[in-house]
C-alpha positions as CSV (number, residue, x, y, z in Angstrom):
1,X,22.8,36.6,3.0
2,X,22.8,32.9,2.3
3,X,21.0,32.1,5.5
4,X,18.3,34.7,4.8
5,X,17.8,33.2,1.3
6,X,17.6,29.7,2.5
7,X,15.0,30.6,5.1
8,X,11.5,31.6,4.0
9,X,11.5,29.0,1.1
10,X,7.9,27.8,1.3
11,X,7.1,24.4,-0.1
12,X,3.8,22.6,-0.4
13,X,3.3,20.1,2.3
14,X,2.5,17.2,-0.1
15,X,5.7,17.9,-2.0
16,X,7.8,17.8,1.2
17,X,6.2,14.4,2.0
18,X,7.1,13.1,-1.5
19,X,10.6,14.4,-1.3
20,X,11.2,12.6,2.0
21,X,10.0,9.4,0.4
22,X,6.8,9.2,2.5
23,X,4.3,8.9,-0.4
24,X,3.4,10.2,-3.8
25,X,1.9,13.7,-3.8
26,X,-1.6,12.2,-4.3
27,X,-1.2,9.9,-1.4
28,X,0.4,12.7,0.6
29,X,-2.8,14.7,0.2
30,X,-4.7,11.8,1.7
31,X,-2.4,11.7,4.7
32,X,-2.8,15.4,5.2
33,X,-6.6,15.3,4.9
34,X,-6.6,12.4,7.3
35,X,-4.9,14.4,10.0
36,X,-1.6,12.4,10.0
37,X,0.8,15.3,9.5
38,X,1.7,17.8,12.1
39,X,3.4,21.2,11.7
40,X,4.9,22.8,14.8
41,X,2.9,20.4,17.0
42,X,-0.4,21.1,15.3
43,X,-2.3,18.7,13.0
44,X,-2.7,20.3,9.6
45,X,-5.5,19.0,7.3
46,X,-5.8,21.9,4.7
47,X,-4.6,20.8,1.3
48,X,-2.3,23.2,-0.4
49,X,-0.6,24.2,2.9
50,X,2.9,25.6,2.5
51,X,5.6,25.3,5.1
52,X,9.2,26.3,5.6
53,X,10.9,23.1,6.7
54,X,14.1,24.9,7.5
55,X,12.4,26.6,10.5
56,X,9.2,24.7,11.0
57,X,8.9,21.2,12.6
58,X,7.0,19.0,10.1
59,X,6.2,15.5,11.5
60,X,4.7,12.3,10.1
61,X,4.4,9.0,12.0
62,X,6.9,10.2,14.6
63,X,9.5,11.2,12.0
64,X,10.6,14.8,11.5
65,X,10.8,15.7,7.8
66,X,13.7,17.7,6.3
67,X,14.0,20.1,3.4
68,X,15.3,18.9,0.0
69,X,15.3,15.6,-1.7
70,X,17.8,12.8,-1.2
71,X,19.6,10.2,-3.3
72,X,17.0,7.4,-3.9
73,X,17.8,4.2,-2.0
74,X,16.2,0.8,-2.1
75,X,16.7,-2.1,0.4
76,X,15.3,-5.6,0.5
77,X,14.9,-7.0,4.0
78,X,13.9,-10.5,5.0
79,X,12.1,-9.5,8.1
80,X,12.0,-11.8,11.2
81,X,8.9,-12.0,13.3
82,X,8.8,-9.7,16.3
83,X,10.0,-6.7,14.1
84,X,7.6,-3.9,13.4
85,X,7.2,-1.9,10.2
86,X,7.1,1.7,11.6
87,X,9.6,4.5,11.8
88,X,8.1,5.9,15.0
89,X,11.0,7.0,17.1
90,X,8.9,6.2,20.3
91,X,8.5,2.5,19.3
92,X,10.3,0.3,21.8
93,X,10.2,-2.8,19.7
94,X,12.8,-3.4,17.1
95,X,11.9,-1.8,13.8
96,X,12.6,-2.9,10.2
97,X,14.5,0.5,9.8
98,X,16.9,-0.6,12.6
99,X,17.8,-3.7,10.8
100,X,19.2,-1.8,7.7
101,X,22.8,-1.2,9.0
102,X,24.0,0.9,6.0
103,X,25.2,4.1,7.5
104,X,24.2,5.9,4.3
105,X,20.6,4.8,4.4
106,X,19.1,8.1,5.5
107,X,15.4,8.4,6.0
108,X,13.9,5.3,4.5
109,X,10.5,3.8,5.1
110,X,8.8,0.4,4.7
111,X,7.0,-0.1,1.4
112,X,3.7,-1.4,2.8
113,X,3.5,-3.4,6.0
114,X,4.2,-6.9,7.4
115,X,2.6,-7.3,10.8
116,X,4.8,-8.1,13.8
117,X,3.8,-11.8,13.8
118,X,4.7,-12.3,10.1
119,X,8.1,-12.7,8.4
120,X,9.5,-12.3,4.9
121,X,10.4,-9.7,2.3
122,X,9.8,-6.0,2.7
123,X,11.3,-3.1,0.8
124,X,12.5,0.0,2.5
125,X,13.1,3.2,0.4
126,X,13.0,7.0,0.4
127,X,11.2,7.0,-3.0
128,X,7.6,8.0,-2.5
129,X,6.5,7.4,-6.1
130,X,7.9,3.9,-6.0
131,X,6.1,3.2,-2.7
132,X,2.8,4.3,-4.2
133,X,3.2,2.1,-7.3
134,X,4.2,-1.0,-5.4
135,X,1.5,-0.7,-2.7
136,X,-1.5,0.6,-4.6
137,X,-3.7,-2.3,-5.9
138,X,-4.4,-0.5,-9.2
139,X,-0.8,-1.3,-10.3
140,X,-1.3,-5.1,-9.6
141,X,2.1,-5.9,-8.3
142,X,1.9,-9.4,-6.8
143,X,3.0,-10.4,-3.3
144,X,3.3,-14.1,-2.5
145,X,3.1,-15.7,0.9
146,X,3.7,-19.2,2.4
147,X,1.0,-19.8,5.0
148,X,0.7,-22.6,7.6
149,X,-2.6,-23.3,9.2
150,X,-3.4,-26.0,11.8
151,X,-5.8,-28.7,10.6
152,X,-7.2,-29.4,7.1
153,X,-8.5,-26.4,5.2
154,X,-11.6,-27.2,3.1
155,X,-11.4,-26.7,-0.6
156,X,-14.7,-24.9,-0.6
157,X,-13.3,-22.3,1.7
158,X,-10.3,-21.9,-0.5
159,X,-12.5,-21.3,-3.5
160,X,-14.4,-18.6,-1.8
161,X,-11.1,-16.9,-0.8
162,X,-9.9,-17.2,-4.5
163,X,-13.1,-15.3,-5.6
164,X,-12.9,-12.6,-3.0
165,X,-14.6,-11.8,0.3
166,X,-16.2,-8.7,1.9
167,X,-14.1,-7.2,4.6
168,X,-14.9,-4.1,6.6
169,X,-13.0,-1.8,4.2
170,X,-14.4,-3.4,1.1
171,X,-14.3,-6.6,-1.1
172,X,-10.9,-8.3,-1.6
173,X,-9.6,-8.7,-5.1
174,X,-9.4,-12.4,-4.7
175,X,-6.2,-14.5,-4.7
176,X,-4.3,-17.2,-6.4
177,X,-3.9,-20.2,-4.1
178,X,-1.9,-23.4,-4.3
179,X,-2.1,-26.1,-1.7
180,X,1.5,-27.2,-1.0
181,X,0.6,-30.0,1.4
182,X,-2.4,-31.0,3.6
183,X,-3.3,-33.5,6.2
184,X,-5.5,-33.7,9.3
185,X,-2.9,-31.8,11.3
186,X,-1.7,-29.0,9.1
187,X,-2.3,-27.3,5.7
188,X,0.5,-25.5,3.9
189,X,-0.6,-23.0,1.3
190,X,1.0,-20.5,-1.1
191,X,-1.2,-17.5,-1.7
192,X,-0.6,-14.5,-4.1
193,X,-2.3,-11.2,-3.7
194,X,-2.3,-8.0,-5.8
195,X,-3.5,-5.7,-2.9
196,X,-2.5,-5.2,0.7
197,X,-5.5,-4.7,3.0
198,X,-4.5,-4.7,6.7
199,X,-3.7,-8.3,7.8
200,X,-5.6,-9.5,4.8
201,X,-4.3,-13.1,4.7
202,X,-5.0,-13.7,8.3
203,X,-8.5,-12.1,8.1
204,X,-9.7,-14.0,5.1
205,X,-8.9,-17.3,6.7
206,X,-10.3,-16.2,10.0
207,X,-13.6,-15.7,8.2
208,X,-13.9,-19.5,8.0
209,X,-12.6,-20.2,11.5
210,X,-8.9,-20.9,10.6
211,X,-6.0,-19.3,12.5
212,X,-2.8,-18.7,10.6
213,X,0.1,-20.1,12.5
214,X,2.9,-19.0,10.3
215,X,3.0,-16.4,7.5
216,X,6.1,-15.6,5.4
217,X,6.2,-13.4,2.4
218,X,8.4,-15.1,-0.2
219,X,8.1,-12.7,-3.2
220,X,7.4,-9.1,-4.2
221,X,6.8,-9.1,-7.9
222,X,10.0,-10.7,-9.4
223,X,12.0,-10.4,-6.2
224,X,12.3,-13.7,-4.3
225,X,13.7,-14.6,-0.9
226,X,16.1,-17.2,-2.2
227,X,19.6,-16.4,-1.0
228,X,18.5,-13.9,1.6
229,X,18.3,-15.4,5.1
230,X,15.8,-14.1,7.6
231,X,17.2,-11.1,9.4
232,X,19.5,-10.1,6.4
233,X,19.2,-7.3,3.9
234,X,20.7,-6.2,0.6
235,X,20.5,-3.1,-1.5
236,X,18.5,-3.3,-4.8
237,X,20.1,-2.3,-8.0
238,X,18.5,0.0,-10.6
239,X,17.6,-2.9,-12.9
240,X,15.8,-4.7,-10.0
241,X,13.8,-1.5,-9.2
242,X,12.8,-1.2,-12.9
243,X,11.8,-4.9,-13.0
244,X,9.5,-4.5,-10.0
245,X,7.8,-1.5,-11.6
246,X,7.5,-3.3,-14.9
247,X,5.8,-6.2,-13.2
248,X,2.9,-3.9,-12.4
249,X,0.1,-2.9,-14.7
250,X,-2.1,0.0,-13.9
251,X,-5.7,-1.1,-14.0
252,X,-7.9,1.7,-15.4
253,X,-10.8,2.7,-13.2
254,X,-14.0,1.8,-15.0
255,X,-16.2,4.9,-15.5
256,X,-19.9,4.2,-15.1
257,X,-21.7,4.4,-18.4
258,X,-23.8,7.6,-18.7
259,X,-27.5,6.7,-18.9
260,X,-29.1,7.5,-22.1
261,X,-31.5,10.4,-21.9
262,X,-35.1,9.4,-22.5
263,X,-36.6,10.6,-25.7
264,X,-39.5,13.0,-25.6
265,X,-42.8,11.8,-27.0
266,X,-43.7,13.6,-30.3
267,X,-45.7,16.8,-29.6
268,X,-49.3,16.2,-30.2
269,X,-50.9,18.8,-32.4
270,X,-54.5,17.9,-31.4
271,X,-53.9,19.3,-27.9
272,X,-54.6,15.9,-26.3
273,X,-52.5,16.4,-23.2
274,X,-49.0,17.8,-22.5
275,X,-45.8,16.4,-23.7
276,X,-44.4,13.6,-21.5
277,X,-41.2,11.5,-21.3
278,X,-41.5,8.7,-23.9
279,X,-41.2,5.0,-23.2
280,X,-37.8,4.7,-25.0
281,X,-36.9,3.2,-28.3
282,X,-38.3,-0.2,-29.2
């Protein structure tokens, strides 16, 4: 009887994604609509789809999702270069997931991305809501990077990056930039962002003909890389998790102001033409 009761429990697909730490339910709906989730080998894009994870194979990014929630876990990794931020089981390169050697880690996922050529801090967790708040630009959680670029970077180019640039997926939110050192051979910069467009730091400098040689993330909100060597990890405590979330501030979306309806011209009693839209108040 127990087996029969356990089978047939249908759960919304977006809820299953959230319970497995993939994303918030809202973000999960976007993943589903974008064709990134498979059920029994078939791509499912219909929102509101229900599945039975005890008997159906539900897959995202090469990972099979399981029924039921898990104890929330948070790990901070100082990622080396050459390590990729994916959980795809077919990936041949070393993954950030592989570097967390805690046998109790379960199904954890990177919070955002660091490309394979970059190093530095990245959080891995099974908490989908936490992932959404740390990665979504509306919450404004800062990520700080140390960047090394061959040659001397012009101040005028830095100012344009500070103000924001247009990339293929939209305008960047701008950045806080401090020049740490600069000569004819190399420029060392610290740059802080509140969003995470794909390879954003490299792309904004490439717009001006600069190639980033080294990129290392030194901070995520209040978390710093001090005391955590490259290739090492540690588990985050509840207070640290709360501090990260407290560092963010949800930026309200500005609603466009509703246009004022034009006033009708007073009806003319003398029959001198039909009523038309007026010219507005003076």
